[in-house]
C-alpha positions, 0 to 999 in steps of 0.5 A, a space after each residue: 460985875 456985868 454978865 457977858 452978852 450972848 454970842 453966835 448968830 443963827 445963820 441959815 444963810 451960812 448953810 448954803 454958800 455955793 461958790 468956791 474961789 473969791 478975793 477976800 481973805 480970812 485971818 491967817 498969817 502967811 507963815 501959817 497958811 495952807 499950801 496949795 500945789 506949786 505946780 497947779 496951772 490954770 485950767 484949759 477951756 474944755 467942756 469937761 473942765 467947765 462942767 467940773 467948775 459947774 459941779 463945784 459952784 452949784 451943787 446943791 448942799 443947801 438943805 438937809 444934813 451938813 454934808 448932803 452930797 449927791 450920788 455923783 459925790 460932787 463936793 461944794 467945798 464952800 458950802 461944807 465949810 460954811 455949814 461947819 462954821 454955822 455948826 460952831 455958831 450953834 454950839 456957841 449958843 449952847 454955852 450959858 454965857 450969862 452964867 459967867 462973870 466978865 473976863 471969866 475963863 470958859 471951860 465946860 463940856 456937854 454931850 452930843 445928842 447921839 454920842 460924843 462930846 464938845 468942849 468949850 474953852 476960852 475967854 470973852 470980854 463983854 462987848 470987846 469979844 474974845 475967843 472960844 475953842 471948840 474941841 469936837 470929839 466924835 460928836 454925833 447929831 442928825 446922822 453925822 459924826 464930827 471930829 476936830 478942833 475949831 478956834 472962833 474969834 468974835 468981835 464988834 458987838 451990836 447992841 441992837 441985835 445983842 450979838 457980835 458982827 465979826 467971826 473968824 474961824 481957824 481949823 486947828 486940826 483936821 476936821 472930819 464930817 462922817 455921814 453915816 447913812 450915805 457912808 461919805 466922809 469929808 475932811 477939812 484940813 487944818 489951817 483952813 480958815 474963814 471969817 464972817 462980817 455981818 452987815 445987817 440983822 433982821 428984826 429978830 436979831 438973825 443975820 440978814 446980810 453978810 460977807 464971808 471970806 475963806 481959804 480951805 482945802 478938803 478931801 472926800 474919798 480920793 478927791 481933793 478940793 480947794 478954795 483960795 482967798 475967797 469972798 462971798 456976799 450973801 443975803 438970807 430973807 425969803 430966798 437965799 442969795 449969794 454972789 462972788 467978787 473974785 478968787 480961785 477955784 481948784 479942780 482936778 485934785 488941785 492940779 488946775 484952777 479957774 479964777 473968778 472973772 472980776 470984769 463980770 459983776 455977779 451982784 446983778 445975777 446972784 445965785 438964788 435958792 428958793 426956800 434955801 432949796 431949788 436953784 432958780 437963777 444966777 450967772 457967774 464967769 471964770 477965767 481959763 487958759 488961752 484967754 478962755 472963759 467958762 460961764 455958769 448960767 441957771 436956766 429952767 432951774 438947772 445950771 448950764 456950762 458955756 465955754 469961750 475957748 479963746 476969749 472972743 466972746 463967743 461960747 463955742 462949747 455948751 453943755 
């Protein structure tokens, strides 16, 4: 029998998603999806709300540890979710898949570098893909403790890259990330989900361009965060680029939200992080109530907030 191909892309790209709210989806049935508050309303076009959108979409959690939240405890939920998916991909590479025969069931555990364990179970059918479940039990690495269960489905094998192009992630249980040194604990709630669709690999077989779709809810301290039906397009070469095509960003503990303004083509002004670190350019637009809009624009390596309170194209309020 043939040995199984490797799985798992090395995604530095997925360590740095910056926006929350898109128009794509993930793979979850309507009966098994997250419940967002039915009384949530579109956010009022105030500078305070606009700055919360800015915080949620441009807080830099690109470099450093998985949950590098700054001192103001702003959580970029998309970045957190993408980093966890990246971790799952890294974990998948730790499995010696080529020791398994075709269609053989995977069931093995390994110890984490600083304590805790990860159990891998599932079945992958050669080029057809398959599923692997990660049971992360208080796994401590790089100053963080992770705990929870993630299911990963892989498909669409690319023989040139010797890797798969499609990954679907489902959080089977609540998934927690505890940053020990900063005493910050983040929870991603069960039923959150995301998917990665790779459009191209680089010459080293690493992911170069991809689409990431996600819907998730998270909590840090007493604050709740949410993304609904999200899609991002990302590119990772010398710099990291990301742009959004639509969707919903929740603020104010899920009480209110903004939707991405699909009339604005962000592909022309993606957020760009130099060396996956400094935010150097980009612009995004989100709809608010009363036909209002918030514009987030990077100026001199710093994100700025502009508010058009009545939709007349004039930004009356600015940070």
